[in-house]
C-alpha positions, 0 to 999 in steps of 0.5 A, spaced: 499 480 469 492 480 468 492 485 463 497 482 459 493 476 458 487 480 456 491 483 451 495 478 448 494 471 445 488 468 443 483 474 442 477 470 442 477 466 448 470 467 452 473 471 458 476 476 453 470 477 449 466 477 456 470 483 458 469 487 451 462 486 452 461 488 459 466 494 458 463 496 451 461 503 453 469 505 453 471 500 448 473 494 451 480 492 451 481 499 447 481 503 453 487 501 456 491 504 450 487 511 452 489 516 457 483 516 461 481 518 468 476 513 471 472 519 475 470 521 468 468 514 465 461 511 465 462 505 469 455 504 471 454 497 468 461 495 468 463 489 473 467 491 480 473 487 478 474 490 471 473 497 475 478 495 479 483 493 473 481 500 470 483 503 477 490 500 478 492 501 470 491 509 472 494 508 478 501 506 475 500 511 469 507 514 471 510 507 468 506 508 461 507 516 461 514 516 462 515 521 456 512 527 460 513 532 454 509 527 449 501 527 448 497 520 447 494 521 440 487 517 442 481 522 442 477 517 446 477 516 453 482 522 454 482 526 460 483 532 456 478 531 451 471 532 454 464 534 453 460 536 459 466 534 463 465 527 460 470 523 456 468 521 449 467 514 446 464 512 439 464 505 437 462 507 430 468 512 429 473 507 432 471 502 427 472 507 421 479 508 423 477 515 426 480 515 433 487 519 433 488 527 433 491 526 426 485 522 424 481 529 424 486 534 424 490 536 418 495 542 418 491 545 424 484 545 421 479 540 422 479 535 416 474 536 410 467 533 411 468 530 404 474 526 407 469 523 413 464 522 408 469 518 404 470 513 410 462 512 411 461 517 416 455 521 415 450 526 419 450 524 426 457 522 426 460 528 422 456 532 428 460 528 433 467 529 430 465 537 430 464 537 437 470 533 438 474 538 435 471 543 439 473 539 445 481 538 443 486 543 447 488 549 443 495 547 443 493 540 440 490 544 434 497 548 432 499 542 428 504 538 432 509 534 429 508 526 430 514 526 434 510 530 439 505 524 440 507 517 443 506 511 439 500 507 439 498 501 435 490 499 436 491 493 433 497 490 436 497 493 443 504 494 443 505 498 450 511 501 452 512 501 460 518 504 464 518 500 470 524 501 476 528 505 470 527 500 465 523 501 459 520 495 455 514 492 452 508 490 457 508 483 453 515 482 456 514 484 463 515 479 468 511 480 475 517 480 479 519 487 475 512 490 477 513 487 485 519 491 485 516 497 482 510 497 487 515 496 493 520 501 491 514 506 490 511 504 497 517 505 500 518 512 497 511 514 499 510 511 506 514 515 512 515 511 517 515 514 524 515 512 531 510 515 536 505 514 541 499 518 538 501 524 542 508 525 541 512 523 535 519 521 537 525 523 532 529 517 530 534 516 524 533 511 519 538 507 522 535 508 529 528 506 526 531 499 523 534 497 530 528 499 534 525 493 530 531 489 530 531 489 537 524 486 538 526 480 534 533 479 538 529 480 545 524 475 544 522 469 540 515 468 542 510 470 537 505 473 542 510 478 545 513 480 538 506 481 536 505 485 542 511 490 541 510 491 533 503 493 534 505 498 540 510 501 536 505 501 530 500 504 534 495 498 533 494 497 540 487 499 543 486 503 549 480 506 552 482 512 549 481 509 542 475 505 544 471 511 547 472 514 540 469 508 537 463 508 542 465 501 545 466 504 552 463 509 556 469 513 558 476 514 556 479 513 563 485 509 566 483 502 567 487 502 574 487 509 577 480 511 573 483 519 573 487 520 567 485 519 560 488 512 558 493 514 553 499 509 551 504 513 556 499 514 561 497 506 561 504 503 561 508 509 565 505 515 568 499 512 572 501 512 579 499 504 580 503 503 574 509 507 577 509 503 583 509 496 579 515 498 575 519 500 581 517 493 584 519 490 578 525 494 577 527 492 584 525 484 583 529 483 576 535 488 578 533 492 572 538 498 574 539 500 566 532 503 567 531 506 573 532 513 571 529 512 564 523 516 561 517 514 557 521 514 550 525 508 552 520 504 555 516 505 549 521 502 544 526 499 549 534 500 550 539 501 544 544 496 544 546 489 542 549 486 549 546 480 552 544 484 558 540 489 554 537 484 550 535 481 557 532 488 559 528 489 553 525 482 554 523 484 561 520 491 559 516 488 553 514 482 558 512 487 563 508 492 558 504 486 555 502 484 563 500 491 564 496 491 557 493 484 559 491 485 566 488 492 564 481 489 563 481 486 571 483 493 573 488 490 578 496 490 576 499 483 578 503 482 584 511 481 583 510 473 585 505 473 579 509 476 574 515 472 576 511 466 575 509 468 568 516 470 566 518 463 568 513 460 564 515 465 558 522 463 559 520 456 558 516 457 552 521 461 549 526 455 550 521 450 546 520 455 541 528 456 540 529 448 540 523 447 535 527 452 530 533 449 531 530 442 530 527 445 523 534 446 521 537 440 523 533 433 523 536 428 528 535 421 525 539 415 527 544 419 531 546 422 524 545 430 523 542 431 516 539 438 513 532 439 514 527 444 511 
């Protein structure tokens, strides 16, 4: 959207002129018509924000170069036309309308010196054109038809884009179209998996969806939800992680001091933690998880019944307590956990009431819709 504002409308606004000056080494606004590779550009004097714009524009090149069989005819800032592994740009040649393959080649051969002299190009300019011709890929010199090249207009910047399957002009592009494209691309590139850092659990897409939905359905409180979301995304740090970062002297379990403090050990396999789970299963009557494995404790029970939601709420609460008390090195007693669960239950009730009241506002005995 920033680029759209840069290329269209009043060309003489101070911020646009400033961009052209700062990026004069690559032709200013002209560069966005080119098939450049940012790694082959001289950007030493270009402001970081502009460099970021160049990166983003290159990053969505699939939207611009959707006609794979066609070539960008601009010879400047072209990744395929390089001298000493650097792309070429010459402001003087650009001003004299020498910027495209057809401007220097005729019937597969370099145009005559007389032609370029007629454009006001002499000496050094002629040598530069000769060098550019030598740098062109061989297949570009074989007299390709005009239909082999994409259409570019240096004056109007009529840039065609293909976004989410729809072809249109950059000047008509809406921000929501770009958001849709980026979100879909992210979904295709991002392979969401559930694992504890040592074991990757195999789940279908539907199962993955339910794993995240059960966090939302089991607890209302933000802290508990945040904890479980961080856990399944492996964003909670144990001593295994902290030792790698150099923040602690060892990576041993905070409770038993014998084994590496991995997720599975800290929350399930440690002997002290196992006794803790047995006591809690007995106290809260969690018969559903008496014979489960670490995989279930990690993500919770599958199902949508009230009983399953209750069990998952307790599972998340107990893991939260284990993680919270690891700094003390001593697990809480049954009595302590029970008190914490009562406090948590009261907090859940309050949060639920707040959410209800945010939808319905009671005023003078009448129920009116709220925000």
